[in-house]
Structures are given as structure tokens and as C-alpha cells.
C-alpha positions as CSV (number, residue, x, y, z in Angstrom):
1,M,140.2,43.6,149.1
2,L,138.5,47.0,149.3
3,E,136.4,45.8,152.2
4,A,139.6,45.8,154.2
5,V,139.3,49.6,154.5
6,S,136.6,51.0,156.9
7,F,134.4,53.8,156.0
8,H,135.8,55.8,159.0
9,A,139.2,55.5,157.4
10,V,137.8,56.9,154.1
11,V,136.5,59.9,155.9
12,R,139.8,60.4,157.8
13,Y,141.7,60.1,154.5
14,L,139.7,62.8,153.0
15,E,140.1,65.0,156.1
16,R,143.8,64.4,157.0
17,V,145.5,63.5,153.7
18,L,143.5,65.4,151.1
19,E,142.7,68.2,153.6
20,M,139.0,68.5,152.7
21,P,136.6,70.3,155.0
22,V,135.0,67.1,156.2
23,A,133.7,68.6,159.5
24,E,131.9,71.3,157.6
25,W,130.3,68.7,155.3
26,L,129.1,66.5,158.1
27,T,127.5,69.3,160.1
28,G,124.0,68.0,160.9
29,H,124.8,64.5,159.8
30,E,126.6,63.3,163.0
31,T,123.9,60.6,163.6
32,L,124.5,58.8,160.3
33,D,126.6,55.7,160.3
34,A,130.1,55.7,158.9
35,R,129.1,54.4,155.5
36,Q,126.6,57.2,154.9
37,Q,129.1,59.8,156.2
38,A,131.7,58.4,153.8
39,E,129.3,58.5,150.9
40,I,128.3,62.2,151.7
41,C,132.0,63.3,151.9
42,C,133.0,61.5,148.8
43,A,130.1,62.9,146.8
44,R,131.0,66.5,148.0
45,A,134.6,65.9,147.1
46,G,133.6,64.5,143.7
47,L,135.4,61.2,144.3
48,A,134.3,57.6,144.4
49,V,134.4,55.7,147.7
50,A,136.1,52.8,146.0
51,A,138.8,55.1,144.6
52,I,139.6,56.4,148.1
53,R,139.7,52.9,149.5
54,Q,142.1,51.9,146.7
55,A,144.3,54.9,147.5
56,I,144.5,53.9,151.1
57,L,145.7,50.3,150.3
58,V,149.3,51.2,149.5
59,R,151.7,48.3,149.4
60,P,152.8,48.4,153.1
61,V,149.2,48.7,154.3
62,L,148.1,45.9,152.0
63,L,150.8,43.6,153.4
64,A,149.8,44.4,157.0
65,V,146.1,43.7,156.2
66,S,146.8,40.4,154.4
67,S,149.3,39.2,157.1
68,G,146.4,38.9,159.6
69,F,147.9,41.0,162.5
70,G,145.5,41.7,165.4
71,Q,146.6,45.3,165.7
72,V,149.4,47.1,163.9
73,V,150.4,50.6,163.0
74,V,151.9,51.1,159.5
75,R,153.8,54.2,159.0
76,H,154.1,55.3,155.4
77,E,155.0,58.7,154.0
78,G,154.1,60.7,157.1
79,L,150.9,58.9,157.8
80,A,150.1,56.2,160.4
81,Y,147.5,53.6,159.2
82,I,145.9,51.8,162.2
83,V,145.1,48.2,161.2
84,R,142.8,46.2,163.5
85,N,141.8,42.6,162.8
86,G,142.7,42.9,159.1
87,V,140.8,46.2,158.5
88,V,142.3,49.7,158.2
89,A,140.4,51.4,161.1
90,T,141.7,54.9,160.8
91,I,144.5,57.1,159.5
92,V,146.4,59.7,161.5
93,T,149.3,61.8,160.7
94,A,152.5,60.7,162.3
95,R,152.7,63.9,164.2
96,M,149.2,63.4,165.7
97,R,150.1,59.9,166.8
98,D,153.3,61.0,168.4
99,E,151.6,63.8,170.3
100,R,149.0,61.4,171.6
101,T,151.6,59.0,172.9
102,A,153.9,61.9,174.2
103,R,156.7,60.7,171.9
104,A,156.8,63.8,169.7
105,N,160.3,64.8,170.9
106,K,161.6,61.3,171.5
107,I,161.6,59.9,168.0
108,K,164.8,60.4,166.1
109,D,165.3,59.9,162.4
110,V,168.5,58.0,161.8
111,S,170.1,56.9,158.6
112,R,170.5,53.3,157.7
113,S,174.3,53.3,158.4
114,E,173.8,55.1,161.8
115,A,171.1,52.5,162.8
116,R,173.5,49.7,161.8
117,R,176.3,51.2,163.9
118,N,174.0,51.6,166.9
119,M,172.8,48.0,166.5
120,T,176.4,46.7,166.3
121,R,177.4,48.8,169.4
122,R,174.5,47.4,171.4
123,H,175.3,43.9,170.3
124,R,178.9,44.2,171.5
125,R,177.7,45.5,174.9
126,M,175.4,42.6,175.4
127,R,178.2,40.0,174.7
128,K,180.4,41.3,177.5
């Protein structure tokens, strides 16, 4: 199941989640393919590529990968995992994703009870 995580996602996990200086490590290695870049970064961080891939496959991401969706975004603990054709393609922080789609100020966190009230209110309006 580890092959369901791309090497690009491994590099982005090191950069965005573990906050490693990946750009610094890859200076002069831009022409290498994603696998070689991931191996260089993991070696510099002192971590195994397989361990990073395993860390990326948290339960919600694993469910999205195994479900066979064409393209889906899984939000989990402040990160957005982009899954394309059953493979985790990249990882972005939720803030980065919202800024790209110009939704940074439009997303509102609501409690479960508030969401339920809103859903009931909308349902009543539609019945009229």
C-alpha cells in the first residue's frame, strides 16, 4: 500500500509538515526525478522513505486511496492531502489550499450542533 504515496508527496511532507529545509537540500538537484529527490531529502533528514510514506497514510487518507476516487482532497489535522487516481499526489497546508482558491476568509468552522441547526433550517425552507 506504500506505493499509493508519490515521491513528490514525500518531499512535500518533509517540507510542509516536518518543516525541513528541502529547498536548500535540493539546490543543484532540480533535474533529478521525484524518487531521487525524495531519497536525497530523506537521507539528509535521517529518515526512511518508507517511514514517511507510512506516516502520510493516516486513516482518512487510506480510506480515500482505497475507495478509488478519481480526485479527492482529504483534510486532516490542518493538512490537505490531494489524492489523484488512488495515489497521494501532494500535500498542502489547509491555509495554502484556501489561499489558492480564494476561500481563505469564506470557510467558517462550525460546531456539530450548529451545523445540524443550519441543515434543519435549510431543509424547512426547501419544503415550503
